[in-house]
C-alpha atoms as one frame of an Amber mdcrd trajectory, in Angstrom:
protein
  11.304  -7.249  46.888  12.444  -7.142  43.281  11.119  -4.318  41.135   9.423
  -5.330  37.898  11.111  -3.795  34.902   8.623  -1.808  32.889   8.751  -1.792
  29.121   7.248   1.381  27.699   6.649  -0.332  24.341   4.589  -3.039  26.011
   2.762  -0.431  28.092   1.949   1.431  24.867   0.797  -1.748  23.106  -1.480
  -2.712  25.986  -2.911   0.815  26.139  -3.469   0.735  22.356  -5.366  -2.532
  22.740  -7.466  -0.981  25.518  -8.224   1.992  23.245  -9.374  -0.404  20.526
 -11.545  -2.263  23.041 -13.136   1.032  24.126 -13.736   2.012  20.492 -15.162
  -1.423  19.654 -17.428  -1.316  22.711 -18.695   2.155  21.843 -19.420   1.108
  18.260 -21.142  -2.048  19.499 -23.351  -0.075  21.901 -24.187   2.436  19.157
 -25.135  -0.401  16.795 -27.285  -1.923  19.543 -29.061   1.399  20.149 -29.613
   2.083  16.441 -30.828  -1.399  15.549 -32.270  -2.497  18.913 -30.321  -5.734
  18.434 -27.929  -6.673  21.217 -26.590  -9.495  19.053 -25.753  -7.114  16.213
 -24.103  -4.715  18.650 -21.947  -7.522  19.973 -21.093  -8.703  16.448 -20.070
  -5.210  15.341 -17.892  -4.745  18.419 -16.207  -8.091  17.789 -15.736  -7.242
  14.096 -14.072  -3.973  15.017 -11.525  -5.504  17.365 -10.994  -8.604  15.193
  -9.403  -6.478  12.473  -6.268  -6.628  14.608  -6.136 -10.411  14.264  -4.030
  -9.848  11.144  -1.187  -8.619  13.380  -1.143 -12.001  15.106  -1.220 -13.866
  11.787   1.623 -11.756  10.430   3.636 -12.291  13.606   3.113 -16.070  13.518
   4.219 -16.268   9.875   7.285 -14.161  10.666   8.194 -16.144  13.795   7.477
 -19.502  12.139   4.949 -20.286  14.840   7.141 -19.432  17.832   5.390 -16.970
  20.107   7.260 -14.462  22.290   4.746 -12.143  23.930   7.109  -9.171  24.163
   8.047  -9.358  20.471   4.384  -9.529  19.527   3.094  -6.799  21.839   5.843
  -4.323  21.036   5.565  -4.862  17.294   9.355  -5.224  17.153   8.912  -8.019
  14.646   7.824  -5.451  12.029  11.306  -3.917  12.239  12.863  -7.209  11.128
  10.488  -7.716   8.225  10.800  -6.462   4.675   7.048  -6.617   4.118   3.899
  -5.395   5.851   0.740  -7.337   5.082  -1.940  -6.452   7.702  -4.534  -7.901
   5.319  -7.611  -7.053   7.424  -6.705  -3.353   7.664  -8.149  -2.199   4.356
 -10.577   0.463   3.195 -11.837  -1.952   0.550 -13.671  -3.938   3.249 -15.358
  -0.810   4.566 -16.361   0.167   1.035 -17.958  -3.253   0.457 -20.761  -2.264
   2.815 -22.035   0.402   0.402 -23.143  -1.854  -2.495 -24.447  -4.446  -0.030
 -26.552  -1.777   1.677 -27.845  -0.508  -1.681 -28.836  -4.039  -2.666 -30.416
  -5.057   0.626 -31.368  -1.756   2.333 -30.154  -3.435   5.522 -28.508  -1.034
   8.003 -26.178  -3.833   9.096 -23.979  -3.004   6.104 -23.790   0.684   6.991
 -22.821  -0.188  10.553 -20.283  -2.720   9.221 -18.695   0.008   7.071 -18.676
   2.570   9.871 -17.112   0.088  12.289 -14.238  -0.759   9.968 -13.782   2.883
   8.971 -13.476   4.062  12.566 -10.893   1.372  13.311  -8.839   2.385  10.267
  -9.105   6.107  11.019  -7.991   5.475  14.587  -4.969   3.449  13.438  -4.107
   5.966  10.746  -4.116   8.739  13.327  -2.039   6.742  15.840   0.506   5.320
  13.388   0.752   8.426  11.189   0.646   6.360   7.995  -0.034   7.758   4.538
  -3.748   7.323   3.775  -2.897   5.013   0.853  -1.262   2.553   3.247  -4.652
   1.319   4.457  -5.747   0.296   0.954  -5.004  -3.375   0.399  -4.776  -2.797
  -3.359  -2.038  -0.194  -2.758  -0.052  -2.633  -0.631  -0.530  -5.337  -3.262
   0.709  -2.997  -6.007   3.752  -2.213  -3.863   4.244  -5.974  -3.268   3.818
  -5.324   0.474   7.395  -3.970   0.438   7.793  -1.942   3.626  10.276   0.456
   1.975   7.789   1.321  -0.797   4.852   1.830   1.525
């Protein structure tokens, strides 16, 4: 029987996805408990994990639509790029919840902000990025140039 070659980068990527799913589930359950709305809990959990959809978009733009699972999962494609967009990973979105909450007094906006914030804090801890990196305005000002970020 042939042994399957393990790729530690893929193992790490899959584990990172599992960690995000656990975090998203925990946030969703907390939202459900706090608001007594299963639908809101589900929506918040989906919002939390969907922030990572920008990685797929960035990969597809880089690969011109060709999809190679290993390249995507390992993040190797970032090495070959001069820019880093990750447009959904931004503190500005989390901060948007504050004025919306103040205007509506609806806890949904607080939960929205907490969900995004926890995702960003988790990624910042894992990837050891400068805190400014997760501000979209900072990346825009740096023209998304990987060397300047």
